[in-house]
C-alpha positions in Angstrom: 171.1 172.3 -60.4 174.3 173.8 -61.8 174.1 175.9 -64.9 177.0 176.4 -67.2 178.6 179.9 -67.2 177.5 180.7 -70.8 173.8 180.6 -69.6 174.4 182.6 -66.5 173.0 185.9 -67.8 170.0 184.5 -69.5 166.6 184.7 -67.8 165.2 181.4 -66.4 161.7 180.4 -65.5 161.6 179.6 -61.8 158.7 177.2 -62.2 160.1 174.9 -64.8 163.7 176.0 -65.0 163.7 176.6 -68.8 166.1 179.2 -70.1 165.2 182.0 -72.5 167.1 184.4 -74.7 165.4 187.6 -73.3 163.0 188.7 -70.7 160.1 189.1 -73.3 160.3 185.4 -74.2 160.2 184.6 -70.5 157.1 186.8 -69.9 155.4 185.2 -72.9 156.2 181.7 -71.6 154.9 182.5 -68.1 151.7 184.1 -69.4 150.9 181.1 -71.6 152.3 178.0 -70.0 152.0 179.0 -66.3 148.9 181.2 -66.6 146.8 179.4 -64.1 149.6 179.5 -61.5 149.9 183.3 -61.7 146.2 183.8 -61.7 145.7 181.8 -58.6 148.5 183.5 -56.7 147.5 187.0 -57.9 144.4 186.8 -55.6 146.6 185.8 -52.6 148.9 188.9 -53.0 146.2 191.3 -51.8 147.4 191.9 -48.2 145.6 193.9 -45.6 146.6 194.8 -42.0 145.8 192.1 -39.5 143.4 192.9 -36.7 145.3 194.6 -33.9 148.0 196.0 -36.1 149.1 199.5 -35.1 150.3 202.1 -37.5 153.1 204.3 -36.2 153.3 207.8 -37.5 
């Protein structure tokens, strides 16, 4: 998708590609419309070392 140059600096939701005037509106949009997506992926982001990983000091 090609965006016009006038909207280049505006934040855009990467899930639905809607553009917003500022980052606060984008955060509000993501916390209301895409709330279930972020809650489900929040649990997956907890990463731990795999068995056999070696830490180098």
